[in-house]
C-alpha positions as CSV (number, residue, x, y, z in Angstrom):
1,M,12.8,54.1,29.8
2,P,15.0,50.9,30.3
3,R,13.2,47.6,30.6
4,T,13.4,45.7,33.9
5,R,14.3,42.1,33.9
6,S,10.7,41.0,34.4
7,S,9.4,43.1,31.5
8,A,12.2,41.8,29.2
9,T,11.2,38.2,30.2
10,A,7.6,38.9,29.6
11,A,8.4,40.4,26.2
12,L,10.4,37.3,25.3
13,L,7.7,35.0,26.4
14,A,5.1,36.9,24.4
15,A,7.3,36.8,21.3
16,L,7.9,33.0,21.7
17,S,4.2,32.4,22.1
18,L,3.5,34.3,18.9
19,C,6.2,32.2,17.1
20,T,4.6,29.0,18.5
21,V,1.2,29.9,17.3
22,A,2.5,30.9,13.9
23,T,4.7,27.9,13.4
24,G,3.0,25.2,15.4
25,V,6.3,24.1,16.8
26,A,5.2,23.8,20.4
27,A,1.7,22.6,19.5
28,A,0.1,20.1,21.9
29,R,1.1,16.5,21.5
30,P,-0.8,14.7,18.9
31,A,-3.0,11.9,20.0
32,P,-1.4,8.4,19.8
33,P,-2.4,6.5,16.7
34,A,-5.3,4.1,17.0
35,R,-4.1,0.7,18.1
36,T,-4.3,-2.0,15.4
37,V,-6.3,-4.9,16.7
38,C,-5.3,-8.2,15.2
39,G,-8.0,-10.9,15.5
40,S,-9.8,-12.1,18.5
41,G,-9.3,-14.9,20.9
42,A,-6.1,-16.7,21.6
43,W,-3.2,-16.6,19.1
44,D,-1.7,-19.8,17.8
45,P,1.9,-20.3,19.0
46,Q,2.5,-22.7,16.1
47,G,2.0,-19.8,13.6
48,K,-1.0,-21.3,11.8
49,D,-3.1,-18.2,12.3
50,I,-1.6,-16.5,9.2
51,A,-4.1,-13.6,8.9
52,R,-3.3,-12.6,12.5
53,I,0.5,-12.9,11.8
54,Q,0.1,-10.7,8.8
55,C,-1.8,-8.2,10.8
56,E,0.9,-8.2,13.6
57,L,3.5,-7.7,10.9
58,T,1.9,-4.5,9.9
59,V,2.5,-3.3,13.5
60,A,6.0,-4.8,13.9
61,L,7.5,-3.6,10.6
62,T,7.3,0.0,9.5
63,D,7.3,-0.9,5.8
64,Y,5.1,-4.0,5.6
65,H,1.9,-3.3,3.7
66,G,1.2,-6.7,2.4
67,P,-2.3,-8.2,2.3
68,V,-4.0,-9.6,5.4
69,D,-5.5,-12.5,3.5
70,G,-4.5,-15.6,5.6
71,V,-2.2,-16.9,2.8
72,L,1.5,-17.6,3.7
73,G,2.7,-16.3,0.3
74,P,6.0,-14.8,-0.8
75,R,5.4,-11.3,0.6
76,T,4.4,-12.7,4.0
77,R,7.4,-15.0,4.1
78,Q,9.7,-12.1,3.1
79,A,8.2,-9.9,5.9
80,V,8.7,-12.8,8.4
81,R,12.4,-13.0,7.3
82,E,12.8,-9.3,7.7
83,F,11.2,-9.4,11.2
84,Q,13.5,-12.3,12.2
85,F,16.5,-10.4,11.0
86,C,15.6,-7.3,12.9
87,D,14.8,-9.2,16.0
88,G,18.0,-11.2,15.9
89,L,16.3,-14.5,15.3
90,P,17.4,-17.2,12.8
91,V,16.1,-16.2,9.4
92,T,13.9,-19.0,8.1
93,G,10.8,-17.3,6.8
94,S,8.7,-19.6,9.1
95,P,6.4,-17.8,11.5
96,A,6.3,-20.6,14.0
97,G,7.9,-21.1,17.4
98,T,10.1,-18.3,18.8
99,T,9.3,-16.1,15.8
100,R,5.6,-16.3,16.6
101,S,6.2,-15.5,20.3
102,E,8.5,-12.6,19.5
103,L,6.2,-11.2,16.8
104,H,3.3,-11.2,19.3
105,R,5.4,-9.6,22.0
106,V,6.5,-6.8,19.6
107,Y,2.8,-6.4,18.4
108,L,1.7,-5.9,22.0
109,T,4.2,-3.1,22.5
110,G,2.9,-1.3,19.5
111,V,6.4,-0.1,18.5
112,P,7.9,-1.3,15.2
113,I,11.3,-2.8,15.5
114,C,12.5,-1.9,12.0
């Protein structure tokens, strides 16, 4: 007996649903990652809140895994330079001024820039 268009469509949909279950390709969207919360209170536009800057760098850069220890050491300065480069800012390694504002803006979006 020849299949009608609707039975062929139903068979195709059934086959696709089996493939989906087996492979997980069309699985439900995963929950968004938990938001990283960096410090409390107001941030310092002069860049003196180094621990908060380090925390925001972990959000802004996909490969920054440096310590969040409040010390503006070589790893933090290098991450700041990388952020400045990716954001089109002058590369100085200093987290103050425009760099601080831009880092905070990127942190608030929750989307790494590089």
